[in-house]
C-alpha positions in Angstrom: 0.0 0.0 0.0 1.5 3.4 -1.1 1.3 6.5 0.9 -1.7 7.7 -1.0 -3.6 4.6 0.0 -4.2 6.0 3.5 -7.7 7.2 2.9 -8.4 10.3 4.8 -4.8 10.8 5.6 -3.4 11.9 2.3 -1.6 14.8 4.0 1.0 12.2 5.1 2.3 11.6 1.6 4.7 14.6 1.4 6.6 13.3 4.4 7.6 9.9 3.0 10.5 9.0 0.7 9.4 6.3 -1.7 10.2 4.9 -5.2 7.8 5.4 -8.1 8.2 4.5 -11.7 11.9 3.6 -11.1 12.9 7.1 -9.9 13.9 8.3 -6.5 11.4 10.8 -5.0 11.1 12.6 -1.8 7.4 13.5 -1.6 6.8 16.0 -4.3 10.6 16.9 -4.3 12.9 14.9 -6.6 15.8 13.4 -4.7 18.2 13.5 -7.7 21.1 13.7 -5.3 20.2 10.5 -3.3 22.7 7.7 -3.7 21.6 4.1 -4.0 22.4 3.4 -0.4 20.5 6.4 0.8 17.5 5.5 -1.4 17.5 2.0 0.1 17.5 3.4 3.7 14.7 5.8 2.9 12.6 3.0 1.3 13.1 0.7 4.3 12.2 3.6 6.7 9.1 4.4 4.7 7.9 0.7 4.9 8.5 0.6 8.6 6.6 3.9 9.3 3.8 2.6 7.1 3.5 -0.6 9.1 3.6 1.4 12.4 0.8 3.8 11.4 -1.3 1.0 9.9 -0.9 -1.1 13.1 -2.0 1.8 15.2 -5.1 2.4 13.3 -6.0 -1.3 13.2 -5.6 -1.5 17.0 -7.9 1.4 17.4 -10.5 -0.2 15.1 -10.3 -3.5 16.8 -10.7 -2.0 20.3 -13.7 0.0 19.1 -15.3 -3.1 17.5 -14.7 -5.2 20.7 -16.3 -2.6 22.9 -19.2 -2.3 20.5 -19.9 -6.1 20.7 -20.0 -6.4 24.5 -23.2 -7.1 26.4 -26.0 -4.5 26.1 -26.4 -4.4 29.9 -22.8 -3.2 30.2 -23.1 -0.7 27.4 -23.5 2.3 29.7 -20.6 1.3 32.0 -18.3 0.6 29.1 -19.0 3.8 27.1 -16.5 5.8 29.1 -13.9 3.0 28.9 -14.3 2.9 25.1 -13.8 6.6 24.9 -10.7 6.4 27.0 -9.3 3.6 24.9 -9.9 5.5 21.7 -8.2 8.5 23.2 -5.2 6.4 24.1 -5.1 5.0 20.6 -5.2 8.4 19.0 -2.5 9.7 21.3 -0.3 6.7 20.4 -1.0 7.2 16.7 0.0 10.9 17.0 3.2 10.0 18.9 4.0 7.3 16.2 3.5 9.9 13.5 5.8 12.5 15.2 8.4 9.8 15.7 8.2 8.9 12.0 8.5 12.5 11.0 11.6 13.0 13.3 13.2 9.9 11.7 12.5 11.2 8.2 14.0 14.6 9.1 17.2 12.9 10.5 17.6 10.8 7.3 16.4 13.2 4.6 17.7 16.5 5.9 21.4 15.9 5.0 20.3 14.8 1.5 18.2 18.0 1.0 21.0 20.2 2.3 23.5 18.6 -0.1 21.0 19.0 -3.0 20.2 22.6 -2.1 23.9 23.5 -1.8 24.7 22.1 -5.2 21.8 24.2 -6.7 23.0 27.4 -5.0 26.6 27.0 -6.0 26.2 28.5 -9.5 24.5 31.6 -8.1 27.3 32.0 -5.5 29.9 31.8 -8.2 28.0 34.4 -10.3 27.8 36.7 -7.3 31.5 36.4 -6.6 32.4 37.1 -10.2 30.1 40.2 -10.2 31.7 41.5 -7.0 35.1 41.1 -8.4 34.3 42.6 -11.8 34.3 46.4 -12.4 31.0 48.4 -12.3 28.8 48.0 -15.4 30.2 50.1 -18.3 32.3 52.2 -16.0 34.9 52.2 -18.7 32.7 54.4 -20.9 32.3 57.1 -18.3 34.5 60.0 -17.0 33.8 62.3 -14.2 36.1 65.3 -13.1 35.8 67.7 -10.2 37.0 71.3 -10.0 40.2 71.7 -8.0 40.5 75.6 -8.1 38.1 78.2 -7.0 39.5 81.2 -9.0 37.4 82.9 -11.6 39.9 84.2 -14.2 40.5 84.0 -17.9 42.2 80.6 -17.9 41.8 76.9 -18.3 39.5 75.3 -15.7 41.5 73.0 -13.5 40.0 69.5 -13.2 40.9 66.5 -11.2 39.7 62.9 -11.2 38.0 61.2 -8.2 39.6 58.1 -6.6 37.4 55.6 -4.9 38.8 52.4 -3.5 41.1 50.9 -6.1 39.3 52.6 -9.0 39.2 56.0 -10.6 36.4 58.2 -12.1 38.0 58.1 -15.6 37.1 55.0 -17.6 39.5 53.3 -20.0 37.6 54.8 -23.0 39.1 58.2 -22.1 42.6 59.7 -21.5 42.8 62.4 -18.9 45.9 64.7 -18.9 46.2 66.0 -15.3 48.8 68.6 -16.3 47.0 70.1 -19.2 43.6 69.4 -17.6 42.3 68.0 -20.9 40.1 65.0 -21.6 40.3 63.0 -24.8 38.1 60.0 -25.9 40.0 57.0 -27.2 37.4 56.0 -29.8 34.9 57.9 -32.0 31.2 58.0 -31.2 28.3 59.9 -29.8 28.9 61.3 -26.3 26.8 63.0 -23.7 28.6 65.9 -22.0 27.4 67.8 -19.0 28.8 70.7 -16.9 27.8 71.8 -13.4 28.8 75.2 -12.1 28.3 76.2 -8.5 29.3 79.8 -7.5 29.2 81.7 -4.3 29.7 85.4 -3.4 31.9 85.8 -0.4 31.3 89.6 0.2 30.0 92.7 -1.7 30.1 91.1 -5.2 29.5 92.8 -8.5 27.3 91.5 -11.3 28.8 90.0 -14.4 28.8 87.2 -17.0 30.8 84.1 -16.6 31.4 81.9 -19.7 32.7 78.4 -19.7 33.4 76.5 -22.9 34.2 72.7 -23.1 36.1 72.6 -26.4 33.9 73.4 -29.3 31.1 71.1 -28.1 29.5 72.8 -25.1 29.1 76.5 -24.0 27.7 77.5 -20.7 27.1 81.0 -19.5 26.1 82.2 -16.0 24.6 85.7 -15.3 25.9 86.5 -11.8 23.7 88.9 -9.9 25.0 91.1 -7.1 22.0 90.5 -4.8 22.1 86.7 -5.2 25.0 85.2 -3.2 24.6 81.6 -4.4 24.1 80.7 -8.0 24.4 77.5 -10.1 24.0 76.5 -13.7 23.7 73.1 -15.4 24.6 72.7 -19.1 24.6 69.6 -21.3 24.8 68.5 -24.9 25.1 65.4 -27.1 27.9 65.6 -29.7 29.9 63.3 -31.9 33.6 63.2 -31.0 36.5 61.7 -32.8 39.3 59.7 -31.1 41.7 62.7 -31.6 39.3 65.3 -30.0 40.8 67.0 -27.0 38.3 68.6 -24.6 39.9 71.6 -22.9 37.6 73.7 -20.6 38.2 77.5 -20.9 36.8 80.1 -18.5 36.1 83.7 -19.6 35.3 86.7 -17.2 34.5 90.4 -17.9 37.4 92.9 -18.1 36.6 94.3 -14.7 36.6 90.7 -13.3 34.3 89.0 -10.9 35.4 90.4 -7.5 34.7 88.2 -4.5 33.1 85.5 -6.5 34.4 82.0 -6.3 33.8 78.6 -7.9 32.7 76.1 -5.3 34.7 72.8 -5.5 31.8 70.9 -4.2 29.2 70.7 -6.9 31.3 72.0 -9.8 32.1 69.1 -12.1 32.4 67.9 -15.7 31.0 64.5 -16.9 31.0 62.6 -20.1 29.9 59.1 -21.2 29.6 57.2 -24.4 26.1 56.9 -25.7 26.5 54.3 -28.4 
């Protein structure tokens, strides 16, 4: 009799290891990792548990039938005894069931742990490779921050950002820290953006600040005397060749921009390859 032959107790079937159609099965979970020796142990354990549970239910049925066939005159006196016997049989059956489940856990848990570990191994390897690999397409991105606050007619001084063992300039670009120029290593469409953050320290005059990134991006900021903090964001998409050198030039009025300064925090230049 298979596990599903326990009529009214079909809920027991997921807790037994048994063979069906020549394959090893653990309930509804395939035990593809069970060895022949483990499968034999599980099959013997299943047969023993099946006999124990069947015997318990047969005992309960026999006791109930015996008490039912006793003398009618003793029926009232034996009713309580029959109830107590049935209660004892049910308790014994439950204890047998829990013992069977504990035995199944002891035998099958190592098999399931081994099977689950083998299934998770490919995902662990993929996560380790992803952790060791560089960020996604970071080689196509470059990010520079301002390292000088002066607002004069000159080249804007940029610097790369270091984080851990990496740098904010990908391998697609070449950054010359002495000339403060940035050059792409291959031709393509590039997205270029410029952030300017300016602050008035004391009694500043109004004026126009112009910043040009090569011939691709031009950004102008109208500085107002009564506005101590001002910012401007500019961007463009342009095609660059592998010999294009991006040099950022700053232009100020003849009278200058007295007491204005370029904030190092928030003033930056970024570029990344679109295609």
